C-alpha positions in Angstrom: 59.6 11.5 58.3 59.3 10.0 62.2 62.6 10.4 64.0 63.9 6.9 64.9 62.7 6.6 68.3 59.1 7.2 66.8 59.5 4.8 63.9 60.5 1.9 66.6 57.8 2.6 68.3 55.2 2.8 65.1 56.7 -0.8 64.1 56.5 -2.3 67.7 52.6 -1.3 67.5 52.5 -3.3 64.0 54.5 -6.3 65.3 52.0 -6.6 68.6 49.0 -6.3 66.7 50.2 -8.8 64.1 51.4 -11.1 66.6 48.2 -10.4 69.0 50.7 -9.6 71.9 49.9 -7.6 75.0 51.7 -5.0 76.5 52.3 -7.2 79.6 53.4 -10.4 77.3 55.7 -8.1 75.9 56.9 -7.1 79.2 57.5 -10.4 80.2 58.9 -12.0 77.4 61.4 -9.1 77.2 62.4 -9.3 80.9 61.5 -5.5 81.3 61.6 -4.3 85.0 59.5 -1.2 84.1 56.1 -1.3 82.8 56.0 2.2 81.7 58.9 1.4 79.2 56.5 0.0 76.6 54.1 2.9 76.7 57.1 5.2 76.3 58.7 3.0 73.3 55.3 3.2 71.5 54.6 7.0 72.0 58.6 7.6 70.5 59.6 9.3 73.7 62.4 6.8 75.1 65.9 6.9 74.1 67.2 3.6 74.9 70.5 1.6 74.7 71.0 -1.6 72.1 70.5 -4.0 75.2 67.1 -2.6 75.3 66.3 -3.5 71.7 67.6 -6.7 72.1 65.1 -7.0 75.1 62.2 -5.4 72.6 63.1 -8.0 69.8 62.8 -10.4 72.6 59.7 -9.7 74.0 58.1 -9.2 70.6 59.5 -12.1 69.3 61.0 -10.6 66.2 64.3 -10.1 64.5 66.0 -6.5 64.7 65.8 -6.1 61.1 61.5 -6.2 61.9 61.9 -3.4 64.2 64.6 -1.0 62.6 64.8 0.9 59.6 68.1 -0.5 58.7 
């Protein structure tokens, strides 16, 4: 079983593919200041706070239950 960060990264990739979103679009919509954060999240190598999850949901235009396993 993947850890939580890997799970979120995988879900993010699925949502991006389903919605045809680019990394740049997610960054801009979510208000991220560092482009590398999206790559680290995709790889499951980024630990983050709840505000990062909220930004990610905003950037992906999704609800948190689409990104999180609970």
